[in-house]
C-alpha positions as CSV (number, residue, x, y, z in Angstrom):
1,M,-3.1,2.7,-17.3
2,H,-1.2,2.7,-14.0
3,I,-3.0,2.5,-10.8
4,S,-1.5,4.9,-8.3
5,E,-0.2,4.0,-4.9
6,G,-2.6,4.4,-1.9
7,I,-5.7,3.4,-3.9
8,L,-6.0,-0.4,-3.7
9,S,-6.7,-2.5,-0.6
10,T,-4.1,-4.8,0.9
11,P,-5.8,-8.1,-0.3
12,V,-5.8,-6.8,-3.9
13,L,-2.2,-5.7,-3.7
14,A,-1.2,-9.1,-2.3
15,A,-3.2,-11.0,-4.9
16,G,-1.5,-9.0,-7.7
17,A,1.9,-9.6,-6.3
18,V,1.4,-13.3,-6.0
19,L,0.0,-13.6,-9.5
20,T,2.8,-11.5,-11.0
21,I,5.5,-13.6,-9.2
22,G,3.9,-16.7,-10.7
23,G,3.8,-15.1,-14.2
24,V,7.3,-13.8,-14.1
25,T,8.7,-17.1,-12.8
26,L,7.0,-19.0,-15.7
27,G,8.2,-16.3,-18.2
28,L,11.8,-16.6,-17.0
29,K,11.7,-20.4,-17.3
30,K,10.5,-20.0,-20.9
31,M,13.1,-17.4,-21.9
32,D,15.9,-18.7,-24.0
33,Y,19.3,-16.9,-24.1
34,E,18.6,-15.9,-27.7
35,K,15.3,-14.3,-26.8
36,I,16.8,-11.8,-24.2
37,P,17.5,-9.1,-26.8
38,E,14.0,-9.3,-28.2
39,V,12.5,-9.2,-24.7
40,A,14.7,-6.1,-23.9
41,V,13.6,-4.3,-27.1
42,L,9.9,-5.0,-26.5
43,S,10.3,-3.9,-22.8
44,S,11.7,-0.7,-24.1
45,A,8.9,-0.2,-26.6
46,F,6.3,-0.8,-23.8
47,F,8.3,1.7,-21.6
48,V,8.4,4.4,-24.3
49,A,4.8,3.9,-25.4
50,S,3.6,4.6,-21.8
51,L,5.6,7.8,-21.3
52,I,3.0,10.1,-23.0
53,H,0.0,9.7,-20.7
54,V,-3.1,11.6,-19.7
55,P,-4.0,11.4,-16.0
56,L,-7.5,10.1,-15.4
57,G,-8.5,9.9,-11.7
58,P,-6.3,7.2,-10.0
59,T,-5.1,5.9,-13.4
60,S,-4.0,7.3,-16.8
61,V,-4.6,6.9,-20.5
62,H,-1.8,6.2,-22.9
63,L,-0.6,3.7,-25.5
64,V,0.4,0.4,-24.1
65,L,1.5,-2.1,-26.8
66,N,0.9,-5.0,-24.4
67,G,-1.0,-6.9,-27.1
68,L,2.0,-6.7,-29.4
69,V,4.4,-7.7,-26.6
70,G,2.2,-10.7,-25.8
71,V,1.9,-12.0,-29.4
72,L,5.7,-11.8,-29.8
73,L,6.7,-13.1,-26.4
74,G,4.0,-15.2,-24.8
75,W,4.7,-15.8,-21.1
76,M,7.9,-13.8,-21.4
77,A,5.7,-10.7,-21.5
78,F,5.5,-10.9,-17.7
79,P,9.2,-10.2,-17.0
80,S,9.3,-7.7,-20.0
81,I,6.4,-5.7,-18.7
82,L,7.6,-5.9,-15.0
83,V,11.0,-4.4,-15.9
84,A,9.3,-1.5,-17.9
85,L,6.9,-0.7,-15.1
86,A,9.6,-0.9,-12.5
87,L,11.7,1.6,-14.4
88,Q,8.7,3.9,-14.9
89,A,8.0,3.8,-11.2
90,L,11.6,4.5,-10.4
91,L,12.3,7.2,-12.9
92,F,9.0,9.0,-13.4
93,Q,6.9,7.9,-10.4
94,F,4.2,6.4,-12.7
95,G,2.2,3.9,-10.6
96,G,4.6,3.0,-7.8
97,F,6.3,0.0,-6.2
98,T,3.5,-1.1,-3.9
99,V,1.2,-1.5,-6.8
100,L,3.9,-2.9,-9.1
101,G,2.5,-6.5,-8.8
102,V,-1.1,-5.4,-9.7
103,N,-0.1,-3.1,-12.5
104,T,2.2,-5.8,-14.0
105,F,-0.5,-8.5,-13.8
106,N,-3.1,-6.1,-15.3
107,M,-0.9,-5.5,-18.4
108,A,0.8,-8.9,-18.7
109,A,-2.2,-11.2,-18.3
110,P,-4.0,-9.8,-21.4
111,A,-0.7,-9.9,-23.2
112,V,-0.4,-13.6,-22.6
113,A,-4.1,-14.1,-23.6
114,S,-3.3,-12.3,-26.9
115,Y,-0.5,-14.8,-27.5
116,Y,-2.8,-17.8,-27.0
117,F,-5.7,-16.4,-29.0
118,F,-3.8,-14.9,-31.9
119,N,-0.2,-16.0,-32.3
120,F,-1.1,-19.0,-34.4
121,L,-3.3,-17.0,-36.7
122,V,-0.6,-14.3,-37.0
123,R,2.0,-16.9,-37.9
124,R,0.0,-19.2,-40.2
125,G,-2.7,-16.9,-41.7
126,N,-2.5,-15.0,-45.0
127,R,-2.0,-11.3,-45.0
128,S,-5.7,-10.5,-44.3
129,V,-6.0,-13.0,-41.5
130,T,-2.7,-11.8,-40.0
131,A,-3.9,-8.2,-40.1
132,V,-7.2,-9.0,-38.4
133,A,-5.6,-11.2,-35.8
134,A,-3.0,-8.6,-35.0
135,F,-5.6,-5.9,-34.7
136,L,-7.7,-8.0,-32.3
137,A,-4.5,-8.8,-30.3
138,G,-3.8,-5.1,-29.8
139,A,-7.4,-4.3,-28.9
140,L,-7.6,-7.3,-26.5
141,G,-4.4,-6.2,-24.8
142,V,-5.8,-2.8,-23.9
143,G,-9.3,-4.0,-23.4
144,G,-8.2,-6.8,-21.1
145,G,-5.9,-4.5,-19.2
146,T,-8.7,-1.9,-18.8
147,F,-11.1,-4.6,-17.5
148,L,-8.5,-5.8,-14.9
149,I,-7.9,-2.3,-13.8
150,A,-11.6,-1.7,-13.3
151,L,-11.9,-5.0,-11.5
152,S,-9.0,-4.1,-9.2
153,L,-10.7,-0.8,-8.3
154,V,-14.1,-2.2,-7.8
155,T,-12.7,-5.1,-5.7
156,T,-11.1,-2.5,-3.5
157,G,-14.3,-0.6,-2.9
158,E,-17.7,0.1,-4.5
159,E,-16.9,3.8,-4.3
160,F,-14.6,3.2,-7.3
161,L,-17.4,1.9,-9.5
162,S,-17.9,5.2,-11.4
163,V,-14.1,5.6,-11.8
164,A,-13.9,2.1,-13.2
165,R,-16.6,2.9,-15.8
166,L,-14.8,6.1,-16.8
167,V,-11.5,4.2,-17.2
168,F,-13.1,1.6,-19.5
169,L,-14.9,4.2,-21.6
170,A,-11.8,6.4,-21.9
171,H,-9.8,3.4,-23.3
172,L,-12.2,2.5,-26.1
173,P,-10.4,4.8,-28.6
174,V,-7.1,3.5,-27.3
175,M,-8.2,0.0,-28.2
176,L,-8.8,1.0,-31.8
177,I,-5.4,2.8,-32.1
178,E,-3.5,-0.1,-30.4
179,G,-5.2,-2.5,-32.8
180,I,-4.1,-0.5,-35.9
181,I,-0.5,-0.1,-34.6
182,T,-0.2,-3.7,-33.7
183,A,-1.5,-4.8,-37.1
184,F,1.1,-2.6,-38.9
185,C,3.9,-3.8,-36.7
186,I,3.0,-7.5,-37.1
187,L,2.6,-7.3,-40.8
188,F,6.0,-5.6,-41.1
189,I,7.7,-8.2,-38.9
190,K,6.1,-11.0,-40.8
191,K,7.4,-9.6,-44.0
192,V,11.0,-8.9,-43.0
193,K,11.7,-11.3,-40.2
194,P,8.9,-13.9,-39.7
195,E,11.0,-16.0,-37.3
196,I,10.4,-13.5,-34.6
197,L,6.8,-14.6,-34.4
198,E,7.9,-18.1,-33.4
199,V,7.6,-18.1,-29.6
200,G,8.9,-21.0,-27.6
201,K,6.1,-23.0,-25.9
């Protein structure tokens, strides 16, 4: 789900950079010293999940896990995802540094939304409620990211409208898979170490 370099217009790149700087700043302010190892592990999970990808026009299809990252980290998802995307750009040339702001925002904003919509249900609900909330968080992470990618492309130029539609349709099965994976992960975490679900406000 990376947008490649040389695709987006300068205003879109600038807006993505500004929004990401704001999100990362807020995320770092909320990051306690004790949370750093958890942020690092989830950044690694995001990094690894994105390695197996299928190119699709100016973007790609792969697992993301941003919904899981969001439910567990809240605003700290911004620095976590930024680090993972920067390493992918540096080591594997996925995306690129000029689009790092846009790509980070497109993945991290839905992650934060997943936190606000579903973290409380995941923490306080019974097993069934937790499973459904976690599934929806995983699906929202991918769906929201796909929507923002499509919006980034269409905002750059109407000629990308067909590509934006293709990106959205290609990620529908990924939303289902992400939802299932997120539900399994959250149920396991809630059983063995539920305090991980407590995210600082």
